[in-house]
KOLTI-362112 format. One line per 10 residues: number of its first residue (from 1); their letters; for each residue x, y, z of C-alpha. Coordinates in pm, 1 decimal. Layout:
<atoms>
NUM> A> X Y Z | ...
</atoms>
This chain:
<atoms>
1> MDKTITVLLQ> 7203.7 973.7 -15178.8 | 7489.8 765.3 -15038.9 | 7275.3 658.0 -14743.7 | 6995.7 547.8 -14977.9 | 7238.1 340.4 -15183.7 | 7383.2 179.5 -14870.4 | 7039.4 96.6 -14727.8 | 6920.9 -63.6 -15053.2 | 7239.5 -268.9 -15079.8 | 7197.9 -393.5 -14724.8
11> LSLITPFVML> 6826.3 -468.8 -14747.7 | 6865.1 -664.8 -15071.5 | 7049.4 -951.9 -14901.1 | 6940.4 -913.6 -14538.1 | 6562.4 -912.4 -14598.6 | 6517.6 -1271.3 -14728.7 | 6739.1 -1420.6 -14456.8 | 6557.8 -1233.2 -14177.1 | 6223.2 -1357.0 -14309.2 | 6371.3 -1707.4 -14335.2
21> LIAALVTCGV> 6453.3 -1691.9 -13963.5 | 6096.2 -1582.7 -13884.6 | 5953.7 -1862.7 -14102.8 | 6173.1 -2117.0 -13922.2 | 6047.6 -1994.6 -13583.3 | 5686.0 -2021.6 -13700.6 | 5745.7 -2371.2 -13837.4 | 5903.0 -2489.2 -13511.8 | 5610.6 -2349.9 -13311.1 | 5802.2 -2074.7 -13131.7
31> LRGKPRWPTV> 5585.4 -1811.7 -13302.3 | 5218.6 -1852.2 -13382.9 | 5086.4 -1860.6 -13735.7 | 5085.1 -2064.6 -14053.3 | 5421.1 -2122.4 -14229.0 | 5278.0 -2000.6 -14560.4 | 5244.8 -1638.4 -14454.9 | 5608.1 -1575.5 -14344.2 | 5718.7 -1723.9 -14676.6 | 5479.7 -1509.9 -14881.4
41> AGIALTSLVA> 5564.6 -1201.7 -14673.1 | 5939.8 -1262.6 -14708.3 | 5922.4 -1302.3 -15085.3 | 5686.3 -1002.8 -15112.3 | 5923.4 -780.3 -14912.1 | 6219.4 -902.2 -15117.5 | 6025.7 -825.9 -15437.0 | 5948.8 -477.4 -15306.3 | 6318.2 -417.8 -15235.3 | 6409.5 -559.9 -15577.7
51> VSCLCFFSSR> 6166.1 -330.6 -15760.5 | 6296.5 -33.5 -15559.0 | 6653.2 -120.9 -15654.2 | 6553.6 -163.7 -16019.0 | 6392.1 179.2 -16030.9 | 6665.7 352.7 -15830.1 | 6973.6 205.2 -15999.9 | 6841.3 183.4 -16357.9 | 6985.3 523.8 -16453.4 | 7311.4 479.8 -16260.0
61> LEQQTYSLTL> 7444.5 144.7 -16379.0 | 7566.9 262.9 -16718.7 | 7868.6 433.7 -16561.5 | 7963.2 201.8 -16272.7 | 7869.6 -95.1 -16058.0 | 7779.6 -79.7 -15689.5 | 7925.7 -317.1 -15431.9 | 7909.4 -345.7 -15053.2 | 8064.1 -599.7 -14814.6 | 7831.5 -707.5 -14533.9
71> VNWLALAGES> 8024.0 -982.8 -14349.9 | 8393.5 -1077.4 -14334.1 | 8415.9 -1446.0 -14258.6 | 8643.1 -1752.5 -14255.6 | 9004.5 -1647.1 -14298.6 | 9195.4 -1921.9 -14481.6 | 9517.7 -2069.0 -14347.3 | 9819.7 -1858.8 -14436.3 | 9611.5 -1562.0 -14546.7 | 9600.3 -1235.6 -14354.3
81> SPQLQIGVLF> 9271.9 -1105.4 -14495.9 | 8937.6 -1290.5 -14484.6 | 8865.9 -1475.1 -14808.6 | 8494.3 -1544.9 -14770.5 | 8314.7 -1211.8 -14773.8 | 7935.7 -1197.0 -14791.1 | 7854.4 -891.8 -14998.0 | 7622.9 -744.4 -15259.6 | 7705.9 -653.3 -15619.8 | 7469.4 -448.0 -15835.9
91> DPVSLAFYGL> 7508.5 -436.0 -16212.6 | 7254.8 -489.9 -16495.5 | 7294.3 -870.0 -16488.6 | 7261.7 -916.7 -16112.0 | 6972.5 -671.0 -16079.3 | 6779.3 -830.3 -16365.9 | 6806.4 -1178.4 -16212.0 | 6733.8 -1034.3 -15867.3 | 6405.8 -894.3 -15994.1 | 6327.7 -1209.5 -16194.4
101> ISLASLFFLL> 6368.8 -1455.1 -15904.9 | 6174.7 -1230.3 -15666.7 | 5882.1 -1155.6 -15899.0 | 5853.0 -1507.9 -16043.5 | 5839.3 -1665.2 -15696.5 | 5589.3 -1402.1 -15582.0 | 5364.7 -1465.8 -15884.1 | 5370.3 -1839.7 -15816.4 | 5289.0 -1806.9 -15446.3 | 5006.1 -1560.1 -15503.4
111> LSPKSENRPD> 4835.7 -1771.3 -15771.6 | 4904.9 -2121.8 -15639.1 | 4640.5 -2298.0 -15426.1 | 4679.7 -2254.7 -15052.8 | 4640.9 -2624.6 -14973.0 | 4781.1 -2913.9 -15169.3 | 4578.5 -3196.0 -15006.6 | 4881.4 -3313.9 -14814.8 | 4949.4 -3380.5 -14444.6 | 4998.6 -3062.6 -14244.9
121> SECRYSWPLY> 5345.4 -3158.1 -14122.2 | 5486.8 -3199.3 -14473.1 | 5330.8 -2876.3 -14600.8 | 5456.7 -2705.9 -14286.1 | 5822.3 -2783.2 -14356.1 | 5811.0 -2728.5 -14731.7 | 5736.1 -2356.6 -14694.3 | 6056.1 -2257.8 -14505.8 | 6260.3 -2490.9 -14727.5 | 6135.3 -2311.1 -15037.3
131> LSGFSAAIGI> 6215.9 -1978.3 -14870.8 | 6564.0 -2111.6 -14788.3 | 6622.9 -2198.3 -15154.0 | 6487.9 -1858.1 -15254.6 | 6728.1 -1682.0 -15014.8 | 7020.6 -1886.6 -15146.7 | 6927.0 -1799.7 -15506.2 | 6919.0 -1429.3 -15414.3 | 7261.2 -1467.2 -15253.0 | 7397.8 -1629.4 -15569.8
141> VLSTGFLELL> 7285.9 -1356.5 -15809.6 | 7415.3 -1081.6 -15577.2 | 7751.6 -1248.7 -15502.0 | 8069.1 -1041.3 -15519.6 | 8317.7 -1330.5 -15535.0 | 8346.6 -1694.5 -15632.9 | 8371.4 -1816.9 -15273.9 | 8046.0 -1644.3 -15184.1 | 7889.8 -1788.8 -15498.6 | 8005.0 -2139.4 -15400.5
151> FFWMILSISL> 7876.0 -2092.5 -15045.2 | 7522.7 -1997.8 -15154.1 | 7534.3 -2255.4 -15436.2 | 7575.6 -2535.5 -15180.4 | 7300.9 -2389.1 -14960.2 | 7068.5 -2397.6 -15261.3 | 7158.4 -2763.1 -15323.9 | 7082.3 -2857.8 -14963.7 | 6752.4 -2666.8 -14971.7 | 6643.0 -2834.8 -15295.3
161> NLLHEVNFQS> 6735.0 -3180.0 -15165.0 | 6542.2 -3136.2 -14840.2 | 6244.9 -2977.1 -15018.8 | 6211.8 -3275.3 -15253.7 | 6251.3 -3517.2 -14962.4 | 5969.8 -3349.2 -14769.1 | 5739.8 -3331.0 -15071.2 | 5791.6 -3696.9 -15165.6 | 5778.1 -3825.9 -14808.4 | 5418.0 -3941.1 -14844.5
171> ESAAEPVSRH> 5510.0 -4196.0 -15109.0 | 5393.7 -4546.3 -15018.6 | 5647.8 -4814.3 -14938.9 | 5538.8 -5014.2 -15243.9 | 5632.3 -4722.6 -15469.6 | 6002.7 -4642.0 -15413.9 | 6134.5 -4292.5 -15466.1 | 6437.2 -4248.2 -15694.0 | 6633.7 -3970.8 -15529.4 | 6829.7 -3857.6 -15834.5
181> WWGWNAFSDA> 6832.1 -3497.1 -15716.7 | 7100.2 -3578.2 -15457.8 | 7338.1 -3696.4 -15728.3 | 7278.9 -3408.7 -15968.2 | 7314.2 -3142.6 -15698.8 | 7633.5 -3305.8 -15571.6 | 7768.1 -3313.5 -15927.7 | 7691.2 -2943.1 -15971.8 | 7859.2 -2855.2 -15640.3 | 8167.5 -3060.2 -15727.7
191> MLLLAVFLIH> 8205.5 -2896.5 -16068.9 | 8175.7 -2547.1 -15923.6 | 8426.3 -2637.6 -15650.5 | 8669.9 -2757.6 -15916.2 | 8617.6 -2437.4 -16117.9 | 8686.3 -2222.8 -15810.0 | 9002.4 -2422.7 -15742.2 | 9123.2 -2379.3 -16102.1 | 9058.3 -2004.1 -16094.6 | 9233.6 -1961.3 -15761.1
201> TNFSSLDFVK> 9533.2 -2167.1 -15876.7 | 9583.0 -2006.7 -16217.6 | 9508.5 -1646.6 -16116.6 | 9672.7 -1618.7 -15775.4 | 9795.0 -1265.2 -15852.2 | 9435.6 -1133.5 -15855.0 | 9226.9 -1040.7 -15555.5 | 9023.2 -1358.2 -15534.6 | 8743.3 -1192.6 -15339.7 | 8661.1 -959.1 -15630.6
211> TLQPAAIQTV> 8715.1 -1203.5 -15916.6 | 8341.3 -1226.6 -15990.7 | 8303.6 -856.8 -16065.5 | 8278.7 -770.3 -16438.3 | 8602.8 -570.0 -16447.9 | 8790.5 -848.4 -16267.6 | 8657.9 -1109.9 -16511.8 | 8794.2 -903.6 -16799.9 | 9130.7 -895.2 -16619.2 | 9122.5 -1273.1 -16582.2
221> LAQNRVALPG> 9049.6 -1301.0 -16952.8 | 9352.1 -1088.4 -17041.0 | 9604.7 -1248.1 -16804.9 | 9594.5 -1620.9 -16874.4 | 9411.8 -1777.2 -17169.2 | 9575.7 -2117.9 -17127.0 | 9359.6 -2211.1 -16826.7 | 9033.1 -2081.9 -16976.5 | 8923.9 -2406.0 -17155.5 | 8921.8 -2608.4 -16833.6
231> IGVTLFLAAV> 8758.2 -2328.4 -16635.1 | 8489.9 -2273.5 -16898.0 | 8399.9 -2642.8 -16926.4 | 8374.3 -2691.7 -16549.7 | 8157.4 -2381.4 -16511.2 | 7926.2 -2503.6 -16786.8 | 7902.6 -2852.3 -16633.0 | 7821.4 -2692.9 -16296.6 | 7528.5 -2510.8 -16459.1 | 7391.4 -2813.5 -16650.9
241> PRLGLFPASA> 7198.5 -2970.9 -16356.1 | 7058.4 -2631.6 -16258.8 | 6942.5 -2558.7 -16614.4 | 6773.6 -2895.2 -16654.5 | 6974.1 -2972.7 -16967.3 | 7020.0 -3331.1 -17081.2 | 7086.0 -3568.7 -16908.1 | 6975.2 -3380.3 -16594.3 | 6638.0 -3319.5 -16764.1 | 6551.3 -3682.0 -16679.2
251> LVICNSRPWP> 6513.1 -3574.1 -16315.2 | 6142.7 -3500.6 -16357.8 | 6063.2 -3859.3 -16464.9 | 6241.4 -4033.7 -16176.9 | 5905.6 -4063.1 -15995.8 | 5580.2 -4184.3 -16144.9 | 5357.4 -3940.2 -15954.3 | 5329.5 -3573.4 -16059.8 | 5574.6 -3337.6 -15896.3 | 5435.6 -3120.5 -15613.4
261> GRSLAALNLL> 5391.2 -2753.0 -15686.9 | 5669.9 -2613.4 -15469.9 | 5924.4 -2868.6 -15593.8 | 5826.7 -2785.5 -15950.8 | 5861.5 -2413.3 -15879.1 | 6200.4 -2464.0 -15712.7 | 6331.6 -2648.2 -16018.9 | 6203.3 -2395.2 -16272.0 | 6196.5 -2060.8 -16087.6 | 6503.6 -2090.8 -15863.2
271> AMPVGLFLLI> 6748.8 -2340.8 -16011.4 | 6712.4 -2250.7 -16380.2 | 6757.5 -1870.8 -16340.1 | 7059.4 -1936.6 -16116.8 | 7217.7 -2155.4 -16385.4 | 7155.1 -1891.4 -16651.1 | 7305.4 -1627.3 -16422.4 | 7624.9 -1829.9 -16383.3 | 7664.1 -1864.2 -16760.8 | 7590.4 -1498.6 -16836.8
281> RCAPLLLAIE> 7809.8 -1369.8 -16552.8 | 8103.7 -1588.6 -16661.8 | 8033.5 -1551.3 -17035.4 | 8372.3 -1383.3 -17105.1 | 8545.2 -1692.1 -16965.2 | 8315.8 -1931.2 -17154.7 | 8314.3 -1760.5 -17494.5 | 8683.6 -1667.3 -17510.3 | 8785.8 -2008.8 -17646.9 | 8624.2 -2127.1 -17969.6
291> ATRTLIIQLA> 8629.5 -2493.9 -17865.3 | 8438.2 -2417.6 -17544.5 | 8186.9 -2209.5 -17739.0 | 8131.1 -2496.2 -17984.0 | 8085.1 -2743.9 -17697.6 | 7823.9 -2521.9 -17532.5 | 7632.3 -2474.7 -17858.1 | 7626.8 -2843.5 -17947.7 | 7530.1 -2968.7 -17601.5 | 7260.0 -2701.4 -17569.8
301> IISTVLTGFS> 7105.8 -2788.7 -17907.2 | 7118.1 -3164.1 -17838.5 | 6952.7 -3107.9 -17502.1 | 6689.0 -2881.4 -17657.3 | 6603.7 -3146.4 -17916.7 | 6563.0 -3415.6 -17649.6 | 6367.2 -3205.3 -17400.0 | 6148.9 -3060.9 -17675.0 | 6072.9 -3411.6 -17801.9 | 5990.8 -3522.4 -17446.6
311> AFSLMRRSDW> 5752.0 -3230.8 -17398.5 | 5600.1 -3293.6 -17742.6 | 5541.7 -3661.4 -17659.9 | 5386.2 -3616.2 -17313.7 | 5138.8 -3334.0 -17371.3 | 4847.0 -3492.8 -17191.3 | 4627.8 -3359.0 -16913.0 | 4783.0 -3578.5 -16641.0 | 5142.0 -3498.6 -16740.4 | 5135.5 -3118.3 -16758.2
321> ARCLSWLAAT> 5376.8 -3086.6 -16465.2 | 5647.8 -3280.0 -16648.5 | 5557.4 -3111.9 -16975.6 | 5610.8 -2765.1 -16827.6 | 5945.2 -2872.8 -16680.8 | 6059.5 -2994.0 -17020.5 | 5931.8 -2678.9 -17187.4 | 6134.6 -2473.2 -16939.2 | 6438.3 -2693.1 -17010.7 | 6377.6 -2638.5 -17383.2
331> LTGIIVATLG> 6371.1 -2263.8 -17320.4 | 6700.1 -2275.5 -17127.6 | 6856.2 -2478.9 -17407.4 | 6747.5 -2217.1 -17662.3 | 6888.9 -1936.5 -17445.7 | 7219.7 -2118.5 -17385.2 | 7259.8 -2194.5 -17757.1 | 7183.1 -1830.5 -17842.1 | 7439.8 -1727.5 -17581.9 | 7695.7 -1948.1 -17754.7
341> FSDLEFLTDL> 7621.7 -1791.9 -18093.1 | 7624.0 -1436.7 -17954.7 | 7903.1 -1191.3 -17897.2 | 7957.7 -1027.1 -17561.3 | 7768.7 -712.2 -17662.4 | 7444.8 -914.3 -17695.3 | 7450.8 -1044.9 -17336.2 | 7232.9 -770.4 -17189.4 | 6988.4 -809.8 -17480.2 | 6903.2 -1158.8 -17351.2
351> LPLIVVQFCV> 6795.9 -1027.5 -17009.4 | 6439.4 -918.7 -17107.2 | 6392.5 -1254.7 -17283.0 | 6481.4 -1442.5 -16963.6 | 6271.6 -1219.1 -16737.7 | 5949.9 -1230.6 -16941.5 | 5964.6 -1601.4 -17029.4 | 6020.0 -1720.7 -16672.7 | 5748.8 -1489.4 -16541.7 | 5511.3 -1653.3 -16790.4
361> ISVLISLVCR> 5627.5 -1998.4 -16678.7 | 5562.7 -1906.5 -16313.7 | 5199.2 -1827.4 -16397.7 | 5163.1 -2152.1 -16594.5 | 5302.4 -2357.9 -16305.3 | 5048.6 -2210.7 -16064.6 | 4766.1 -2283.8 -16310.1 | 4888.1 -2642.3 -16347.8 | 4879.2 -2682.9 -15969.5 | 4520.0 -2559.1 -15963.3
371> QNQQSISEEN> 4427.1 -2775.7 -16259.3 | 4565.3 -3088.0 -16090.2 | 4352.2 -3013.4 -15783.7 | 4049.1 -2926.6 -16000.8 | 4016.2 -2588.1 -15834.0 | 3937.7 -2391.0 -16152.7 | 3563.7 -2333.3 -16172.6 | 3348.0 -2253.0 -16473.1 | 3306.5 -1888.8 -16372.9 | 3681.8 -1823.8 -16384.0
381> LPAIRVCLLL> 3754.4 -1985.8 -16721.1 | 3682.1 -1679.0 -16943.2 | 3920.3 -1455.6 -16747.1 | 4187.3 -1727.9 -16742.8 | 4156.4 -1774.5 -17119.7 | 4202.3 -1403.3 -17187.9 | 4500.1 -1379.7 -16951.6 | 4660.6 -1689.4 -17104.3 | 4613.7 -1543.9 -17451.3 | 4785.7 -1220.8 -17343.6
391> LLAAALTDLG> 5070.4 -1415.7 -17181.1 | 5111.6 -1625.5 -17495.3 | 5130.4 -1308.6 -17705.9 | 5391.7 -1164.0 -17467.8 | 5599.8 -1482.2 -17489.7 | 5581.7 -1485.3 -17871.5 | 5684.4 -1120.1 -17892.9 | 5965.3 -1166.9 -17644.3 | 6118.7 -1456.7 -17836.6 | 6199.7 -1219.6 -18122.5
401> IILNPLITAS> 6504.5 -1106.5 -17923.2 | 6701.1 -1409.7 -18041.3 | 6674.1 -1298.5 -18406.0 | 6940.5 -1027.7 -18379.6 | 7223.8 -1247.2 -18238.7 | 7132.3 -1541.1 -18462.6 | 7126.3 -1332.8 -18781.9 | 7451.5 -1163.6 -18680.0 | 7614.6 -1502.5 -18617.6 | 7480.0 -1639.7 -18946.6
411> AVVTEVRNEV> 7638.0 -1349.8 -19137.1 | 7989.3 -1416.3 -19004.9 | 7985.7 -1795.5 -18981.4 | 8214.5 -1983.2 -19220.1 | 8158.6 -2351.4 -19141.8 | 7860.9 -2542.7 -19277.4 | 7815.2 -2718.6 -18942.5 | 7762.4 -2393.0 -18756.6 | 7523.1 -2271.2 -19025.3 | 7316.2 -2588.2 -18984.7
421> LIWMMLPLVG> 7311.0 -2543.1 -18606.5 | 7184.5 -2186.5 -18644.2 | 6902.1 -2297.7 -18873.1 | 6813.4 -2576.1 -18628.0 | 6713.7 -2306.9 -18380.4 | 6400.5 -2231.6 -18585.0 | 6221.6 -2567.7 -18534.1 | 6332.4 -2569.8 -18169.4 | 6166.0 -2233.0 -18114.2 | 5861.3 -2374.9 -18291.1
431> VYIFGLGRFY> 5850.1 -2670.6 -18050.2 | 5858.7 -2436.4 -17749.9 | 5579.7 -2220.4 -17893.9 | 5381.7 -2535.0 -17977.3 | 5400.4 -2637.8 -17611.6 | 5276.4 -2300.3 -17488.8 | 4996.3 -2295.9 -17746.2 | 4894.7 -2651.7 -17665.8 | 4866.7 -2560.7 -17298.3 | 4643.2 -2263.2 -17381.9
441> FALSRQTTIK> 4408.0 -2461.8 -17605.0 | 4392.9 -2755.9 -17363.6 | 4303.1 -2533.7 -17068.2 | 4054.2 -2321.8 -17262.1 | 3871.9 -2632.7 -17386.0 | 3870.7 -2827.7 -17062.5 | 3551.9 -2961.5 -16914.0 | 3382.2 -2733.8 -16664.0 | 3445.1 -2809.4 -16297.0 | 3235.9 -2705.8 -15999.5
451> SSEQFPTILL> 3488.1 -2580.2 -15744.0 | 3418.3 -2403.9 -15416.8 | 3769.2 -2258.9 -15380.9 | 3797.0 -1892.8 -15473.1 | 4029.3 -1814.1 -15762.6 | 4237.4 -1490.5 -15739.6 | 4112.1 -1339.5 -16064.5 | 4218.1 -984.2 -15976.6 | 4572.6 -1098.9 -15898.5 | 4587.0 -1288.1 -16228.5
461> WGITGLICLL> 4478.7 -975.8 -16419.1 | 4736.4 -764.2 -16235.9 | 5022.0 -1009.5 -16295.6 | 4926.8 -1045.4 -16662.3 | 4919.9 -667.2 -16701.0 | 5263.4 -635.3 -16540.0 | 5414.6 -897.7 -16772.2 | 5257.8 -728.6 -17075.6 | 5394.3 -394.3 -16953.4 | 5744.3 -542.8 -16935.7
471> TIAMLFPLPL> 5702.2 -676.1 -17289.5 | 5589.3 -336.5 -17418.6 | 5883.3 -172.6 -17241.9 | 6107.0 -418.0 -17423.1 | 5966.3 -298.9 -17757.2 | 5944.9 74.2 -17686.2 | 6111.4 290.8 -17419.8 | 5857.0 382.1 -17152.3 | 5899.3 641.6 -16877.7 | 5945.8 519.5 -16519.1
481> VPRFWQTPLM> 6008.6 162.3 -16639.8 | 6367.9 44.4 -16579.8 | 6546.5 -130.7 -16864.8 | 6882.7 -302.8 -16871.2 | 6921.9 -370.8 -17241.1 | 7108.1 -143.0 -17475.3 | 6836.2 -54.9 -17726.5 | 6464.3 -137.8 -17755.2 | 6374.7 -433.1 -17973.6 | 6204.3 -220.2 -18239.3
491> DSASDLFERD> 6523.3 -19.0 -18291.8 | 6754.6 -320.4 -18308.0 | 6513.6 -522.4 -18526.3 | 6445.9 -248.1 -18779.7 | 6701.2 -379.4 -19030.5 | 6681.0 -752.8 -18957.3 | 6465.5 -822.5 -19262.3 | 6710.8 -645.5 -19492.5 | 7007.9 -826.9 -19338.7 | 6865.5 -1178.3 -19381.0
501> WLFFSFYFLS> 6512.8 -1187.0 -19518.7 | 6514.2 -1567.8 -19558.4 | 6598.7 -1643.6 -19194.6 | 6357.3 -1374.3 -19077.9 | 6074.4 -1519.6 -19287.9 | 6135.8 -1879.5 -19182.9 | 6134.1 -1775.6 -18817.5 | 5782.6 -1634.6 -18841.3 | 5679.0 -1930.8 -19055.8 | 5790.9 -2169.9 -18780.0
511> VLVAIILAWM> 5594.3 -1966.8 -18523.9 | 5282.5 -1974.0 -18741.9 | 5310.2 -2348.2 -18809.3 | 5357.9 -2418.6 -18437.2 | 5042.8 -2225.3 -18343.4 | 4837.4 -2396.7 -18616.9 | 4955.9 -2742.7 -18508.9 | 4878.3 -2661.9 -18145.1 | 4526.0 -2563.0 -18246.7 | 4476.7 -2873.5 -18465.5
521> TAPKTTGKSG> 4599.7 -3123.8 -18207.0 | 4423.9 -2971.8 -17904.4 | 4149.0 -3185.3 -17745.2 | 3796.5 -3070.4 -17817.4 | 3494.4 -3071.9 -17587.3 | 3146.3 -3176.2 -17693.7 | 2941.0 -2916.9 -17505.8 | 2722.4 -3031.0 -17216.0 | 2830.4 -3392.3 -17200.1 | 3189.4 -3293.2 -17140.1
531> ERTSSSLLQL> 3322.2 -3580.9 -17351.9 | 3623.5 -3494.4 -17560.3 | 3667.6 -3601.4 -17922.8 | 4014.1 -3606.3 -18065.2 | 4097.8 -3441.2 -18394.4 | 4161.6 -3646.8 -18707.2 | 4532.3 -3563.4 -18700.1 | 4556.6 -3688.6 -18341.0 | 4358.2 -4004.0 -18426.8 | 4597.7 -4074.8 -18714.1
541> GETHYHASSI> 4891.2 -4036.8 -18476.9 | 4731.4 -4270.6 -18220.9 | 4666.6 -4532.8 -18490.1 | 5028.5 -4513.9 -18601.4 | 5140.4 -4542.0 -18238.5 | 4933.1 -4856.0 -18171.9 | 5053.3 -5018.0 -18495.8 | 5414.2 -4942.1 -18407.4 | 5370.6 -5077.5 -18053.9 | 5228.3 -5407.2 -18183.4
551> LNKACIQPLN> 5515.9 -5442.2 -18430.7 | 5773.5 -5364.3 -18163.5 | 5629.4 -5621.1 -17923.7 | 5634.7 -5887.7 -18192.5 | 6000.3 -5819.0 -18276.8 | 6139.6 -5751.0 -17929.9 | 5963.1 -6030.1 -17737.6 | 6221.5 -6303.8 -17823.1 | 6502.4 -6076.7 -17700.3 | 6353.1 -5998.4 -17357.5
561> FLVKCVTFLD> 6529.4 -6288.1 -17188.8 | 6867.8 -6178.2 -17326.1 | 6809.2 -5819.2 -17215.0 | 6722.1 -5933.1 -16861.8 | 7039.1 -6141.4 -16845.6 | 7254.3 -5847.7 -16957.6 | 7082.7 -5617.1 -16705.3 | 7143.5 -5864.3 -16423.7 | 7510.5 -5893.9 -16520.1 | 7547.0 -5514.6 -16534.7
571> DWVTTILSRS> 7391.2 -5472.4 -16188.3 | 7616.8 -5742.5 -16045.5 | 7933.8 -5586.8 -16190.6 | 7829.9 -5239.3 -16072.8 | 7763.5 -5367.3 -15721.0 | 8101.1 -5540.6 -15702.3 | 8286.3 -5230.0 -15827.2 | 8096.5 -4999.6 -15590.0 | 8178.6 -5215.5 -15289.4 | 8542.0 -5236.3 -15394.8
581> MLEKLPGFWG> 8570.4 -4857.9 -15428.4 | 8403.1 -4800.3 -15091.7 | 8644.5 -5042.1 -14924.7 | 8960.4 -4902.9 -15084.0 | 8879.9 -4529.5 -15076.7 | 8957.0 -4473.1 -14703.2 | 9291.9 -4646.4 -14746.4 | 9381.3 -4419.4 -15036.8 | 9294.6 -4114.1 -14826.8 | 9511.0 -4238.1 -14538.8
591> KLLSQMQNGQ> 9813.3 -4286.0 -14764.0 | 9758.0 -3946.0 -14921.6 | 9742.7 -3768.8 -14585.6 | 10057.8 -3942.1 -14465.2 | 10238.8 -3838.7 -14783.9 | 10123.7 -3479.6 -14732.6 | 10271.0 -3479.0 -14384.2 | 10603.6 -3596.2 -14528.2 | 10592.0 -3330.8 -14800.9 | 10556.2 -3581.2 -15087.4
601> TAFPTLVLIF> 10217.2 -3457.3 -15216.7 | 10115.2 -3098.2 -15290.5 | 9787.0 -2934.9 -15195.4 | 9652.1 -2916.5 -15555.6 | 9675.6 -3295.4 -15577.4 | 9467.8 -3325.4 -15260.7 | 9194.4 -3101.0 -15400.8 | 9195.0 -3287.0 -15732.7 | 9159.5 -3627.1 -15566.1 | 8890.5 -3487.9 -15337.1
611> TMSILIFVLM> 8694.4 -3369.8 -15640.6 | 8732.5 -3707.7 -15811.1 | 8605.2 -3877.4 -15495.5 | 8295.5 -3658.0 -15503.8 | 8239.0 -3750.0 -15868.9 | 8268.5 -4120.6 -15785.8 | 8010.8 -4072.4 -15510.9 | 7782.0 -3890.3 -15755.2 | 7803.8 -4173.4 -16008.2 | 7723.6 -4425.6 -15736.4
621> VLQI> 7419.3 -4225.7 -15625.0 | 7294.3 -4195.0 -15982.4 | 7338.3 -4568.0 -16031.2 | 7138.1 -4633.7 -15714.5
</atoms>
C-alpha cells in the first residue's frame, strides 16, 4: 500500500514533465514524429494518472493529506535547509483541480481539429508550449509550498506568453498585435511575489516550505491576523489576470482576428482553473477579514456584470471565440462571488461546480474551433445537437450548487448592500445560461456545410456521457465514482425551498427566462436556401441600435476634434513620463545598492522597491 501511494505521488508530477521533454525533442527534430502526438500522449497519460489517483485516494482523504518531496533545490543565503522543494500534495482541493485540468485539456485535444490552416512551423511550436503550460498548471495545483507555487506560476506565465506569440506570429505587418498578455502575466507574477514576501516576513516562525498545506494555513490564520488584509488583497490581485476578471477580461479583444484554438484553451482551461485553485486554497487567508471578503465580492460582481454584458453584446457567429472567453470569465466571477459569500465549510461543495462547468467549456471551445474552420458536416449535426443538449442540461443542473451558500448567506446577512449583491447573482446566472443556450440554438440551426474532415462522433458521445455521469454523481452517490464534496446535492438541497422559497423560486425563474430568451433571439434558417431570417425581437433590437448609432454620430461629431487633441496630449505626457522613469530608474537602483552595502537600507525595502519597479514596467507595457 505504501509503495502504491509513493508511486502515484511521483507519477503525478513526473509524467507531464517527461512527456514535455519528449515533445521538445520531437519539435526540434531529434526524434521523428508530429508534435501533436507527444502532447496528446502526455496529457492522456497525465489524465490516466489523475483518474487513478482520484479513485485510489477518494476514500483516504477524509482523515489525512498525502505529501511527498521530490526535489530539494536552491538553498537561500543564510539558511541551512533548502527552501525551494518540488513536491506533491494530495487533498480534496488539489486532486479535484488535478483531474479537472487533465480531463479538460484531454477533451479539448481529442475533439479539436488536427490542423488549423496555419504554417507548419507555428503549429509545430505551439504544441510543446501548450504542454509546457499544462505541466506548469499541474505543478501549481500539486504544490506543497508557496515558493514552489511561485516557481510554477512564473513558468505558466512564460508558457502563455510564448504560446500567444507563436499563434499570433502570422499577423500581417499592417495589422499590429497588441501584446497585452505580457503586462497582465507580469502583473500577476509581481502580486504573487509580493504576497510570498509578506507571508515570509510576517510568519517567519513557521516552516515556510509547508505553509501552503491546509493545516499550516490554519496556523497562519491563528498566529497573526494583522498582516492578513495585505496578504489577502495581493493574493486576490495575483489571481485576477488568471481568472479573466475585469479589467484583464479585455485581453481577448486586444486583437481584431479570432483567437487561435490553443491560445483560447490555454486562457480558459489552464489559467482560469489555476486562479480558482489559488483562491480556494488560500480561502482561509482571504475570508478571515471582512473588508477583504467585501472587496472580493464587489469586484467579482462588477466583473461578472461587465463580462456578461460583453458576451451578451457579441453573440454573433464570427465572434464565438471571444463570446466563450467572456462566458468563462462570467462563470469565474460567479464562482468567486459565491466563494466570498460562503463560509469555509462550503469550499469543497464548489469543486463539482468547477469541474463540470469547465469540462463543458472545453467541449464548446473545440466545437467553436471546428465551426470556425467549417469542419462540421451535415451528417454530424444531429449527434452534436443531442450532445450539446445533454451538456447544457448538465451545466444547468450543476449550477444549483450555488443555491445553498447563497441562501445561507442571505439568512445571516444584516446589511442591505450585501442583500442586494446576493440577489444580483440571479440575473448574472441567467446571463451565463443565456450564453450557453444561445450557443446551442445557433449551432443547431446553422446552415449545412459539406466537409470532408471526419468528426470524432464516438469521442463526443463518450465525453458527453462522462460529464453527465459526473453530474449524476454530484446529485446521488454512485459506487466506484470518487467524490470530494461533503454531501450529494439532493441531500443538501432538500430543505432549500423551506429555508427561502422566494430566492429559490426566482432562481429557477431566471433560468427559465434565460432559456426562453436564448430560443427567441437565436438565428433561424430557411430550409434549403440556407438564408437566415432574424426574429422580430432581434429586428427590434437592431432597429434601436441603428437609431441610437445615428443619434450618437450626430451629437458626438463636433467633439471629435477635441477628443483627438486630448488623446494626443495624453500620449505625449505618457511618453515623456515613461522616458523619464526609464532614465532615472537605474540611478535609483545604484543608490539603493550602495546604501545596502553601508547598512542604511534593509532587505524588505529592497524587495518592496523591486516589486514597485515591476509594477511600473507592467503599467508601461499595458500603455504600449
